[in-house]
Short mmCIF file of the C-alpha atoms (twelve columns), coordinates in Angstrom:
data_MODEL
# 
_entry.id   MODEL 
# 
loop_
_atom_site.group_PDB 
_atom_site.id 
_atom_site.type_symbol 
_atom_site.label_atom_id 
_atom_site.label_alt_id 
_atom_site.label_comp_id 
_atom_site.label_asym_id 
_atom_site.label_seq_id 
_atom_site.Cartn_x 
_atom_site.Cartn_y 
_atom_site.Cartn_z 
_atom_site.pdbx_PDB_model_num 
ATOM 1   C CA . UNK A 1   -11.350 14.105  22.644  1 
ATOM 2   C CA . UNK A 2   -13.605 11.503  24.258  1 
ATOM 3   C CA . UNK A 3   -11.998 9.117   26.672  1 
ATOM 4   C CA . UNK A 4   -11.892 5.380   26.200  1 
ATOM 5   C CA . UNK A 5   -14.983 5.062   28.372  1 
ATOM 6   C CA . UNK A 6   -17.122 7.372   26.249  1 
ATOM 7   C CA . UNK A 7   -19.648 5.368   24.251  1 
ATOM 8   C CA . UNK A 8   -21.651 8.019   22.429  1 
ATOM 9   C CA . UNK A 9   -19.865 9.133   19.265  1 
ATOM 10  C CA . UNK A 10  -22.598 10.937  17.305  1 
ATOM 11  C CA . UNK A 11  -20.731 11.224  14.003  1 
ATOM 12  C CA . UNK A 12  -19.585 7.595   13.840  1 
ATOM 13  C CA . UNK A 13  -22.392 5.533   15.360  1 
ATOM 14  C CA . UNK A 14  -25.083 6.038   12.667  1 
ATOM 15  C CA . UNK A 15  -22.816 4.591   9.983   1 
ATOM 16  C CA . UNK A 16  -22.194 1.255   11.757  1 
ATOM 17  C CA . UNK A 17  -24.306 -1.819  12.445  1 
ATOM 18  C CA . UNK A 18  -25.157 -2.514  16.074  1 
ATOM 19  C CA . UNK A 19  -22.552 -5.287  16.279  1 
ATOM 20  C CA . UNK A 20  -19.810 -2.612  16.335  1 
ATOM 21  C CA . UNK A 21  -19.402 -0.642  19.535  1 
ATOM 22  C CA . UNK A 22  -17.365 2.568   19.347  1 
ATOM 23  C CA . UNK A 23  -14.887 2.288   22.196  1 
ATOM 24  C CA . UNK A 24  -12.874 5.490   21.814  1 
ATOM 25  C CA . UNK A 25  -11.835 8.142   19.311  1 
ATOM 26  C CA . UNK A 26  -8.172  7.766   18.364  1 
ATOM 27  C CA . UNK A 27  -7.887  10.764  16.059  1 
ATOM 28  C CA . UNK A 28  -10.149 13.339  14.452  1 
ATOM 29  C CA . UNK A 29  -8.961  16.028  12.067  1 
ATOM 30  C CA . UNK A 30  -12.189 17.203  10.493  1 
ATOM 31  C CA . UNK A 31  -12.066 15.178  7.268   1 
ATOM 32  C CA . UNK A 32  -11.400 11.865  8.999   1 
ATOM 33  C CA . UNK A 33  -12.374 10.343  12.316  1 
ATOM 34  C CA . UNK A 34  -10.419 7.274   13.423  1 
ATOM 35  C CA . UNK A 35  -11.776 5.247   16.295  1 
ATOM 36  C CA . UNK A 36  -11.342 1.999   18.131  1 
ATOM 37  C CA . UNK A 37  -14.215 -0.460  17.679  1 
ATOM 38  C CA . UNK A 38  -15.242 -3.568  19.513  1 
ATOM 39  C CA . UNK A 39  -16.940 -6.292  17.499  1 
ATOM 40  C CA . UNK A 40  -19.524 -7.618  19.943  1 
ATOM 41  C CA . UNK A 41  -20.044 -10.800 17.912  1 
ATOM 42  C CA . UNK A 42  -16.405 -11.785 17.624  1 
ATOM 43  C CA . UNK A 43  -15.200 -10.075 20.795  1 
ATOM 44  C CA . UNK A 44  -12.203 -8.409  19.121  1 
ATOM 45  C CA . UNK A 45  -10.860 -4.906  18.682  1 
ATOM 46  C CA . UNK A 46  -11.057 -3.346  15.221  1 
ATOM 47  C CA . UNK A 47  -10.204 -0.006  13.686  1 
ATOM 48  C CA . UNK A 48  -12.851 2.268   12.210  1 
ATOM 49  C CA . UNK A 49  -12.218 5.234   9.952   1 
ATOM 50  C CA . UNK A 50  -14.985 7.551   8.834   1 
ATOM 51  C CA . UNK A 51  -14.116 9.800   5.889   1 
ATOM 52  C CA . UNK A 52  -16.168 12.780  4.729   1 
ATOM 53  C CA . UNK A 53  -16.100 13.699  1.042   1 
ATOM 54  C CA . UNK A 54  -17.740 16.167  -1.320  1 
ATOM 55  C CA . UNK A 55  -19.980 14.954  -4.148  1 
ATOM 56  C CA . UNK A 56  -22.195 17.063  -6.389  1 
ATOM 57  C CA . UNK A 57  -24.058 14.220  -8.122  1 
ATOM 58  C CA . UNK A 58  -25.077 10.573  -7.851  1 
ATOM 59  C CA . UNK A 59  -22.274 9.751   -10.265 1 
ATOM 60  C CA . UNK A 60  -19.763 11.273  -7.842  1 
ATOM 61  C CA . UNK A 61  -21.071 9.067   -5.035  1 
ATOM 62  C CA . UNK A 62  -20.706 6.061   -7.335  1 
ATOM 63  C CA . UNK A 63  -17.128 7.066   -8.088  1 
ATOM 64  C CA . UNK A 64  -16.315 7.095   -4.368  1 
ATOM 65  C CA . UNK A 65  -17.859 3.656   -3.983  1 
ATOM 66  C CA . UNK A 66  -15.838 2.388   -6.925  1 
ATOM 67  C CA . UNK A 67  -12.628 3.870   -5.545  1 
ATOM 68  C CA . UNK A 68  -13.066 2.393   -2.077  1 
ATOM 69  C CA . UNK A 69  -15.061 -0.818  -2.476  1 
ATOM 70  C CA . UNK A 70  -12.056 -2.700  -3.835  1 
ATOM 71  C CA . UNK A 71  -10.255 -2.262  -0.496  1 
ATOM 72  C CA . UNK A 72  -12.275 -5.026  1.168   1 
ATOM 73  C CA . UNK A 73  -11.237 -7.429  -1.594  1 
ATOM 74  C CA . UNK A 74  -7.493  -6.917  -1.245  1 
ATOM 75  C CA . UNK A 75  -6.166  -9.696  0.964   1 
ATOM 76  C CA . UNK A 76  -2.428  -9.844  1.449   1 
ATOM 77  C CA . UNK A 77  -0.189  -10.518 4.430   1 
ATOM 78  C CA . UNK A 78  1.495   -7.115  4.197   1 
ATOM 79  C CA . UNK A 79  -1.664  -5.020  3.746   1 
ATOM 80  C CA . UNK A 80  -4.041  -3.892  6.457   1 
ATOM 81  C CA . UNK A 81  -7.184  -6.004  6.161   1 
ATOM 82  C CA . UNK A 82  -10.372 -4.041  5.478   1 
ATOM 83  C CA . UNK A 83  -13.317 -6.152  6.622   1 
ATOM 84  C CA . UNK A 84  -16.195 -3.953  5.566   1 
ATOM 85  C CA . UNK A 85  -17.167 -0.522  4.276   1 
ATOM 86  C CA . UNK A 86  -20.368 1.307   5.125   1 
ATOM 87  C CA . UNK A 87  -21.561 4.159   2.925   1 
ATOM 88  C CA . UNK A 88  -23.749 7.072   3.987   1 
ATOM 89  C CA . UNK A 89  -24.403 9.098   0.798   1 
ATOM 90  C CA . UNK A 90  -27.016 11.210  2.578   1 
ATOM 91  C CA . UNK A 91  -24.196 12.935  4.471   1 
ATOM 92  C CA . UNK A 92  -21.335 12.087  2.082   1 
ATOM 93  C CA . UNK A 93  -19.293 9.804   4.312   1 
ATOM 94  C CA . UNK A 94  -18.029 6.266   4.235   1 
ATOM 95  C CA . UNK A 95  -16.658 4.227   7.134   1 
ATOM 96  C CA . UNK A 96  -13.990 1.539   6.882   1 
ATOM 97  C CA . UNK A 97  -13.859 -1.305  9.396   1 
ATOM 98  C CA . UNK A 98  -10.349 -2.781  9.448   1 
ATOM 99  C CA . UNK A 99  -7.975  -4.765  11.603  1 
ATOM 100 C CA . UNK A 100 -6.553  -2.864  14.537  1 
ATOM 101 C CA . UNK A 101 -2.809  -2.232  14.190  1 
ATOM 102 C CA . UNK A 102 -1.514  -0.562  17.363  1 
ATOM 103 C CA . UNK A 103 1.875   0.769   16.244  1 
ATOM 104 C CA . UNK A 104 3.282   2.697   13.284  1 
ATOM 105 C CA . UNK A 105 6.735   2.878   11.740  1 
ATOM 106 C CA . UNK A 106 6.723   6.553   12.714  1 
ATOM 107 C CA . UNK A 107 6.370   5.700   16.415  1 
ATOM 108 C CA . UNK A 108 8.953   2.892   16.169  1 
ATOM 109 C CA . UNK A 109 11.562  5.246   14.696  1 
ATOM 110 C CA . UNK A 110 10.690  8.147   17.009  1 
ATOM 111 C CA . UNK A 111 10.767  5.959   20.128  1 
ATOM 112 C CA . UNK A 112 14.142  4.582   19.063  1 
ATOM 113 C CA . UNK A 113 15.682  8.008   18.586  1 
ATOM 114 C CA . UNK A 114 14.259  9.243   21.877  1 
ATOM 115 C CA . UNK A 115 16.086  6.406   23.609  1 
ATOM 116 C CA . UNK A 116 19.273  7.006   21.623  1 
ATOM 117 C CA . UNK A 117 18.908  3.962   19.362  1 
ATOM 118 C CA . UNK A 118 18.772  3.711   15.582  1 
ATOM 119 C CA . UNK A 119 17.147  0.877   13.719  1 
ATOM 120 C CA . UNK A 120 19.621  -1.874  12.904  1 
ATOM 121 C CA . UNK A 121 20.381  -2.401  9.237   1 
ATOM 122 C CA . UNK A 122 18.934  -5.927  9.458   1 
ATOM 123 C CA . UNK A 123 15.646  -4.506  10.760  1 
ATOM 124 C CA . UNK A 124 15.573  -1.910  7.981   1 
ATOM 125 C CA . UNK A 125 16.049  -4.564  5.284   1 
ATOM 126 C CA . UNK A 126 13.265  -6.618  6.879   1 
ATOM 127 C CA . UNK A 127 10.932  -3.615  6.707   1 
ATOM 128 C CA . UNK A 128 12.023  -2.860  3.135   1 
ATOM 129 C CA . UNK A 129 11.285  -6.456  2.110   1 
ATOM 130 C CA . UNK A 130 7.789   -6.351  3.598   1 
ATOM 131 C CA . UNK A 131 6.926   -2.986  2.021   1 
ATOM 132 C CA . UNK A 132 8.270   -4.228  -1.318  1 
ATOM 133 C CA . UNK A 133 6.089   -7.317  -1.019  1 
ATOM 134 C CA . UNK A 134 3.029   -5.107  -0.451  1 
ATOM 135 C CA . UNK A 135 3.852   -2.816  -3.387  1 
ATOM 136 C CA . UNK A 136 4.389   -5.751  -5.747  1 
ATOM 137 C CA . UNK A 137 0.914   -6.982  -4.860  1 
ATOM 138 C CA . UNK A 138 -0.650  -3.538  -5.364  1 
ATOM 139 C CA . UNK A 139 1.262   -2.545  -8.508  1 
ATOM 140 C CA . UNK A 140 0.982   -5.820  -10.388 1 
ATOM 141 C CA . UNK A 141 -1.557  -6.033  -13.217 1 
ATOM 142 C CA . UNK A 142 -4.800  -7.937  -12.843 1 
ATOM 143 C CA . UNK A 143 -3.792  -10.438 -10.158 1 
ATOM 144 C CA . UNK A 144 -6.767  -9.607  -7.914  1 
ATOM 145 C CA . UNK A 145 -10.453 -10.276 -8.500  1 
ATOM 146 C CA . UNK A 146 -13.801 -10.580 -6.754  1 
ATOM 147 C CA . UNK A 147 -17.514 -11.043 -7.513  1 
ATOM 148 C CA . UNK A 148 -19.698 -7.951  -7.518  1 
ATOM 149 C CA . UNK A 149 -23.328 -7.797  -6.373  1 
ATOM 150 C CA . UNK A 150 -24.423 -9.009  -9.807  1 
ATOM 151 C CA . UNK A 151 -22.207 -12.091 -9.568  1 
ATOM 152 C CA . UNK A 152 -19.804 -10.798 -12.208 1 
ATOM 153 C CA . UNK A 153 -16.045 -11.252 -11.804 1 
ATOM 154 C CA . UNK A 154 -14.275 -7.911  -11.435 1 
ATOM 155 C CA . UNK A 155 -10.520 -7.752  -11.980 1 
ATOM 156 C CA . UNK A 156 -8.374  -5.292  -10.051 1 
ATOM 157 C CA . UNK A 157 -4.868  -4.241  -11.023 1 
ATOM 158 C CA . UNK A 158 -2.179  -1.573  -10.813 1 
ATOM 159 C CA . UNK A 159 -3.317  0.148   -7.634  1 
ATOM 160 C CA . UNK A 160 -1.413  3.236   -6.510  1 
ATOM 161 C CA . UNK A 161 -1.122  3.732   -2.748  1 
ATOM 162 C CA . UNK A 162 -0.680  7.542   -2.914  1 
ATOM 163 C CA . UNK A 163 0.073   8.081   0.800   1 
ATOM 164 C CA . UNK A 164 3.110   5.950   1.590   1 
ATOM 165 C CA . UNK A 165 4.499   7.589   4.745   1 
ATOM 166 C CA . UNK A 166 5.889   6.219   8.044   1 
ATOM 167 C CA . UNK A 167 2.517   6.933   9.662   1 
ATOM 168 C CA . UNK A 168 0.793   4.586   7.224   1 
ATOM 169 C CA . UNK A 169 3.225   1.701   7.753   1 
ATOM 170 C CA . UNK A 170 1.734   -0.173  10.706  1 
ATOM 171 C CA . UNK A 171 2.500   -3.202  12.855  1 
ATOM 172 C CA . UNK A 172 0.251   -5.747  14.513  1 
ATOM 173 C CA . UNK A 173 0.843   -7.284  17.933  1 
ATOM 174 C CA . UNK A 174 3.169   -9.870  16.344  1 
ATOM 175 C CA . UNK A 175 5.332   -7.066  14.900  1 
ATOM 176 C CA . UNK A 176 4.233   -7.920  11.352  1 
ATOM 177 C CA . UNK A 177 4.349   -4.921  9.011   1 
ATOM 178 C CA . UNK A 178 1.297   -3.860  7.011   1 
ATOM 179 C CA . UNK A 179 0.564   -0.928  4.719   1 
ATOM 180 C CA . UNK A 180 -2.584  1.055   5.417   1 
ATOM 181 C CA . UNK A 181 -4.486  4.256   4.592   1 
ATOM 182 C CA . UNK A 182 -5.101  4.224   0.876   1 
ATOM 183 C CA . UNK A 183 -6.337  7.644   -0.245  1 
ATOM 184 C CA . UNK A 184 -8.684  9.169   -2.748  1 
ATOM 185 C CA . UNK A 185 -6.982  11.211  -5.478  1 
ATOM 186 C CA . UNK A 186 -6.405  14.780  -4.366  1 
ATOM 187 C CA . UNK A 187 -5.804  17.957  -6.330  1 
ATOM 188 C CA . UNK A 188 -2.388  19.569  -5.810  1 
ATOM 189 C CA . UNK A 189 -3.747  22.846  -4.439  1 
ATOM 190 C CA . UNK A 190 -5.813  20.891  -1.910  1 
ATOM 191 C CA . UNK A 191 -2.753  18.898  -0.835  1 
ATOM 192 C CA . UNK A 192 -0.598  21.988  -0.382  1 
ATOM 193 C CA . UNK A 193 -3.254  23.829  1.615   1 
ATOM 194 C CA . UNK A 194 -4.323  20.969  3.869   1 
ATOM 195 C CA . UNK A 195 -1.769  18.145  4.168   1 
ATOM 196 C CA . UNK A 196 0.626   18.257  7.137   1 
ATOM 197 C CA . UNK A 197 4.160   19.235  6.067   1 
ATOM 198 C CA . UNK A 198 5.422   15.869  7.274   1 
ATOM 199 C CA . UNK A 199 3.099   14.026  4.874   1 
ATOM 200 C CA . UNK A 200 3.919   16.388  1.998   1 
ATOM 201 C CA . UNK A 201 7.630   15.626  2.402   1 
ATOM 202 C CA . UNK A 202 7.011   12.039  1.183   1 
ATOM 203 C CA . UNK A 203 5.171   12.981  -2.028  1 
ATOM 204 C CA . UNK A 204 6.981   12.731  -5.365  1 
ATOM 205 C CA . UNK A 205 8.153   15.951  -7.068  1 
ATOM 206 C CA . UNK A 206 6.114   15.367  -10.237 1 
ATOM 207 C CA . UNK A 207 2.954   15.175  -8.130  1 
ATOM 208 C CA . UNK A 208 3.720   18.226  -5.976  1 
ATOM 209 C CA . UNK A 209 4.540   20.297  -9.069  1 
ATOM 210 C CA . UNK A 210 1.305   19.296  -10.781 1 
ATOM 211 C CA . UNK A 211 3.201   18.052  -13.840 1 
ATOM 212 C CA . UNK A 212 2.017   14.478  -13.393 1 
ATOM 213 C CA . UNK A 213 -0.748  12.636  -11.609 1 
ATOM 214 C CA . UNK A 214 -0.045  9.890   -9.109  1 
ATOM 215 C CA . UNK A 215 1.659   6.868   -10.662 1 
ATOM 216 C CA . UNK A 216 3.328   3.639   -9.624  1 
ATOM 217 C CA . UNK A 217 6.672   5.423   -9.840  1 
ATOM 218 C CA . UNK A 218 5.368   8.098   -7.448  1 
ATOM 219 C CA . UNK A 219 4.915   5.354   -4.875  1 
ATOM 220 C CA . UNK A 220 8.534   4.316   -5.432  1 
ATOM 221 C CA . UNK A 221 9.758   7.845   -4.671  1 
ATOM 222 C CA . UNK A 222 7.727   7.804   -1.457  1 
ATOM 223 C CA . UNK A 223 9.264   4.424   -0.636  1 
ATOM 224 C CA . UNK A 224 12.747  5.947   -0.938  1 
ATOM 225 C CA . UNK A 225 11.706  8.745   1.432   1 
ATOM 226 C CA . UNK A 226 10.401  6.190   3.939   1 
ATOM 227 C CA . UNK A 227 13.694  4.261   3.856   1 
ATOM 228 C CA . UNK A 228 15.622  7.496   4.390   1 
ATOM 229 C CA . UNK A 229 13.415  8.263   7.377   1 
ATOM 230 C CA . UNK A 230 14.067  4.814   8.841   1 
ATOM 231 C CA . UNK A 231 17.804  5.453   8.591   1 
ATOM 232 C CA . UNK A 232 17.949  9.036   9.851   1 
ATOM 233 C CA . UNK A 233 14.783  9.688   11.845  1 
ATOM 234 C CA . UNK A 234 13.997  12.713  9.699   1 
ATOM 235 C CA . UNK A 235 12.501  13.408  6.236   1 
ATOM 236 C CA . UNK A 236 15.035  13.761  3.447   1 
ATOM 237 C CA . UNK A 237 13.290  16.951  2.269   1 
ATOM 238 C CA . UNK A 238 11.878  19.676  4.463   1 
ATOM 239 C CA . UNK A 239 10.670  23.262  4.463   1 
ATOM 240 C CA . UNK A 240 9.025   25.735  6.809   1 
ATOM 241 C CA . UNK A 241 6.174   26.287  4.340   1 
ATOM 242 C CA . UNK A 242 4.580   24.103  1.634   1 
ATOM 243 C CA . UNK A 243 6.129   26.261  -1.105  1 
ATOM 244 C CA . UNK A 244 9.612   25.948  0.402   1 
ATOM 245 C CA . UNK A 245 9.147   22.207  0.762   1 
ATOM 246 C CA . UNK A 246 7.993   21.845  -2.862  1 
ATOM 247 C CA . UNK A 247 11.087  23.743  -4.052  1 
ATOM 248 C CA . UNK A 248 13.383  21.519  -1.983  1 
ATOM 249 C CA . UNK A 249 11.741  18.349  -3.277  1 
ATOM 250 C CA . UNK A 250 11.926  19.621  -6.862  1 
ATOM 251 C CA . UNK A 251 15.678  20.179  -6.494  1 
ATOM 252 C CA . UNK A 252 16.207  16.534  -5.568  1 
ATOM 253 C CA . UNK A 253 19.028  17.573  -3.229  1 
ATOM 254 C CA . UNK A 254 19.167  15.795  0.108   1 
ATOM 255 C CA . UNK A 255 21.908  14.994  2.612   1 
ATOM 256 C CA . UNK A 256 23.443  11.539  1.960   1 
ATOM 257 C CA . UNK A 257 22.905  9.042   4.739   1 
ATOM 258 C CA . UNK A 258 26.473  9.325   6.016   1 
ATOM 259 C CA . UNK A 259 26.248  13.132  6.119   1 
ATOM 260 C CA . UNK A 260 23.026  12.774  8.110   1 
ATOM 261 C CA . UNK A 261 24.890  10.692  10.688  1 
ATOM 262 C CA . UNK A 262 23.544  7.343   9.466   1 
ATOM 263 C CA . UNK A 263 26.327  4.790   9.089   1 
ATOM 264 C CA . UNK A 264 24.729  2.138   6.911   1 
ATOM 265 C CA . UNK A 265 26.026  0.002   4.063   1 
ATOM 266 C CA . UNK A 266 26.687  1.230   0.549   1 
ATOM 267 C CA . UNK A 267 23.913  -1.109  -0.654  1 
ATOM 268 C CA . UNK A 268 21.339  0.689   1.465   1 
ATOM 269 C CA . UNK A 269 22.574  4.123   0.389   1 
ATOM 270 C CA . UNK A 270 22.520  3.027   -3.234  1 
ATOM 271 C CA . UNK A 271 18.934  1.812   -2.943  1 
ATOM 272 C CA . UNK A 272 17.802  5.164   -1.533  1 
ATOM 273 C CA . UNK A 273 19.587  6.990   -4.366  1 
ATOM 274 C CA . UNK A 274 17.920  4.771   -7.001  1 
ATOM 275 C CA . UNK A 275 14.455  5.439   -5.608  1 
ATOM 276 C CA . UNK A 276 14.970  9.209   -5.222  1 
ATOM 277 C CA . UNK A 277 15.581  9.861   -8.917  1 
ATOM 278 C CA . UNK A 278 13.891  13.010  -10.214 1 
ATOM 279 C CA . UNK A 279 13.332  11.273  -13.546 1 
ATOM 280 C CA . UNK A 280 10.547  8.725   -12.980 1 
ATOM 281 C CA . UNK A 281 11.901  6.501   -15.736 1 
ATOM 282 C CA . UNK A 282 15.080  5.900   -13.733 1 
ATOM 283 C CA . UNK A 283 13.310  4.737   -10.577 1 
ATOM 284 C CA . UNK A 284 13.039  0.970   -10.187 1 
ATOM 285 C CA . UNK A 285 9.666   -0.745  -10.138 1 
ATOM 286 C CA . UNK A 286 8.550   -2.799  -7.164  1 
ATOM 287 C CA . UNK A 287 9.141   -5.974  -9.174  1 
ATOM 288 C CA . UNK A 288 12.689  -4.880  -9.970  1 
ATOM 289 C CA . UNK A 289 13.355  -4.436  -6.264  1 
ATOM 290 C CA . UNK A 290 12.471  -8.099  -5.815  1 
ATOM 291 C CA . UNK A 291 15.749  -8.874  -7.604  1 
ATOM 292 C CA . UNK A 292 17.840  -7.064  -4.970  1 
ATOM 293 C CA . UNK A 293 19.994  -9.643  -3.126  1 
ATOM 294 C CA . UNK A 294 19.447  -8.061  0.314   1 
ATOM 295 C CA . UNK A 295 15.676  -7.994  -0.219  1 
ATOM 296 C CA . UNK A 296 15.697  -11.608 -1.400  1 
ATOM 297 C CA . UNK A 297 17.660  -12.595 1.706   1 
ATOM 298 C CA . UNK A 298 15.288  -10.681 4.018   1 
ATOM 299 C CA . UNK A 299 12.248  -12.272 2.388   1 
ATOM 300 C CA . UNK A 300 13.685  -15.727 2.910   1 
ATOM 301 C CA . UNK A 301 14.393  -14.963 6.559   1 
ATOM 302 C CA . UNK A 302 10.857  -13.661 7.026   1 
ATOM 303 C CA . UNK A 303 9.277   -16.606 5.267   1 
ATOM 304 C CA . UNK A 304 7.803   -14.439 2.502   1 
ATOM 305 C CA . UNK A 305 7.311   -16.387 -0.711  1 
ATOM 306 C CA . UNK A 306 9.538   -15.162 -3.503  1 
ATOM 307 C CA . UNK A 307 7.701   -14.163 -6.654  1 
ATOM 308 C CA . UNK A 308 9.907   -16.609 -8.569  1 
ATOM 309 C CA . UNK A 309 8.608   -19.667 -6.712  1 
ATOM 310 C CA . UNK A 310 5.097   -18.523 -5.842  1 
ATOM 311 C CA . UNK A 311 2.171   -20.289 -7.545  1 
ATOM 312 C CA . UNK A 312 0.615   -16.802 -7.638  1 
ATOM 313 C CA . UNK A 313 3.453   -15.525 -9.798  1 
ATOM 314 C CA . UNK A 314 2.848   -11.956 -10.955 1 
ATOM 315 C CA . UNK A 315 3.921   -11.163 -14.548 1 
ATOM 316 C CA . UNK A 316 6.565   -8.466  -14.937 1 
ATOM 317 C CA . UNK A 317 5.157   -4.969  -14.818 1 
ATOM 318 C CA . UNK A 318 4.479   -3.558  -18.259 1 
ATOM 319 C CA . UNK A 319 5.363   -0.070  -19.405 1 
ATOM 320 C CA . UNK A 320 1.735   0.987   -19.200 1 
ATOM 321 C CA . UNK A 321 -0.093  3.498   -17.024 1 
ATOM 322 C CA . UNK A 322 -1.643  2.083   -13.856 1 
ATOM 323 C CA . UNK A 323 -5.159  0.758   -14.265 1 
ATOM 324 C CA . UNK A 324 -7.858  -0.078  -11.777 1 
ATOM 325 C CA . UNK A 325 -11.584 -0.594  -11.915 1 
ATOM 326 C CA . UNK A 326 -14.648 1.027   -10.522 1 
ATOM 327 C CA . UNK A 327 -16.756 -1.595  -8.797  1 
ATOM 328 C CA . UNK A 328 -20.421 -1.581  -7.800  1 
ATOM 329 C CA . UNK A 329 -21.170 1.362   -10.090 1 
ATOM 330 C CA . UNK A 330 -24.499 2.206   -11.650 1 
ATOM 331 C CA . UNK A 331 -24.955 0.775   -15.143 1 
ATOM 332 C CA . UNK A 332 -24.697 4.166   -16.834 1 
ATOM 333 C CA . UNK A 333 -21.042 4.472   -15.753 1 
ATOM 334 C CA . UNK A 334 -18.138 2.801   -17.491 1 
ATOM 335 C CA . UNK A 335 -16.651 -0.098  -15.532 1 
ATOM 336 C CA . UNK A 336 -13.015 0.403   -16.411 1 
ATOM 337 C CA . UNK A 337 -10.996 3.523   -15.977 1 
ATOM 338 C CA . UNK A 338 -9.683  4.785   -19.301 1 
ATOM 339 C CA . UNK A 339 -6.330  2.965   -19.847 1 
ATOM 340 C CA . UNK A 340 -4.901  6.134   -21.384 1 
ATOM 341 C CA . UNK A 341 -5.109  7.940   -18.077 1 
ATOM 342 C CA . UNK A 342 -1.905  8.026   -16.095 1 
ATOM 343 C CA . UNK A 343 -3.608  6.993   -12.874 1 
ATOM 344 C CA . UNK A 344 -6.929  5.983   -11.449 1 
ATOM 345 C CA . UNK A 345 -8.623  9.338   -10.914 1 
ATOM 346 C CA . UNK A 346 -12.086 10.568  -10.131 1 
ATOM 347 C CA . UNK A 347 -14.239 11.990  -12.893 1 
ATOM 348 C CA . UNK A 348 -14.133 15.400  -11.192 1 
ATOM 349 C CA . UNK A 349 -11.300 16.957  -9.247  1 
ATOM 350 C CA . UNK A 350 -13.961 18.561  -7.059  1 
ATOM 351 C CA . UNK A 351 -14.547 15.150  -5.505  1 
ATOM 352 C CA . UNK A 352 -12.355 15.484  -2.437  1 
ATOM 353 C CA . UNK A 353 -13.003 14.698  1.158   1 
ATOM 354 C CA . UNK A 354 -14.463 17.573  3.097   1 
ATOM 355 C CA . UNK A 355 -14.381 18.725  6.704   1 
ATOM 356 C CA . UNK A 356 -17.583 19.095  8.709   1 
ATOM 357 C CA . UNK A 357 -18.880 22.634  8.161   1 
ATOM 358 C CA . UNK A 358 -18.700 23.517  11.847  1 
ATOM 359 C CA . UNK A 359 -14.874 23.287  11.883  1 
ATOM 360 C CA . UNK A 360 -12.855 26.269  10.660  1 
ATOM 361 C CA . UNK A 361 -9.883  25.819  8.355   1 
ATOM 362 C CA . UNK A 362 -7.491  27.622  10.670  1 
ATOM 363 C CA . UNK A 363 -8.327  25.327  13.568  1 
ATOM 364 C CA . UNK A 364 -7.795  22.080  11.645  1 
ATOM 365 C CA . UNK A 365 -4.222  22.172  10.296  1 
ATOM 366 C CA . UNK A 366 -4.070  18.373  10.074  1 
ATOM 367 C CA . UNK A 367 -7.157  18.010  7.866   1 
ATOM 368 C CA . UNK A 368 -6.559  15.951  4.771   1 
ATOM 369 C CA . UNK A 369 -8.882  17.760  2.391   1 
ATOM 370 C CA . UNK A 370 -10.548 21.148  2.312   1 
ATOM 371 C CA . UNK A 371 -13.040 22.807  0.039   1 
ATOM 372 C CA . UNK A 372 -12.272 26.353  -1.102  1 
# 
């Protein structure tokens, strides 16, 4: 891995304007390269993430643009800010330029356990409140909009995160929590063959089994797993192989917080149990969590505006499948994803991110996506 002083990053540099200087590579797993950028105009550090994908047609490239372009138009205090996206269809990559967030919830929890300290219950409720605030913004229908290149207003609603794990819950230098790392839809067999076991342990059972596509309620299951991890320092489901992990998740059996050595309130244990319901219909929505008295209290302490008093009040979530839009697409493509679909998906399941051909599968166990 190049050191901080290395300036020549051949895979990343061609995709970025000259104003961005690649300072160092933070992580590279074949499908994704994450690096630290310096904006020479503003003199600030930013995060860059280049993602490789597979596309067999111009329509597939347009789908990727539609899936990712909306990220730069989502502005919320508890979401990582994406400033720009640069597309390179000639080599099937896109590069996100986002705010630099130096610490993750994963490192906060791990560092605490290494020093013999658990997160306090007050801190956990603060984190829960901020994640809830982010999910309400993402899951709510049609409360986001922007103008496309033709000057037309495009509405965005019901966005599924898909990869809610402790590694994607980040903090800025002011210790403010932000969600990051939205993902393209991924076929189940690709997930099981390429995702790290740790990431798989936070995915909902209906998704891992292939019975359902990603949904808003899948995010809520992942949220319950994240809370459990905050309390115990370990995933609530585990296995030595993907198949063993899938079976354990499908059973829905996990050690209660007290049995895992986590002495927290009954309210916190009850919240985890509500989110980790095998039946999706029994999991609360993000809006319903906003009614929880401990979350309301934490939001007030943090200065987050309650959805009851906000001028940007979001209507209650409807019992409809999640909907989102494809933006900046060619005119021969439909603008709205079919509302009858259960989630925003790509037109072809073959559209997954790909590793560079020079890297072997066996040598890249952390790669997000692999082609057969």
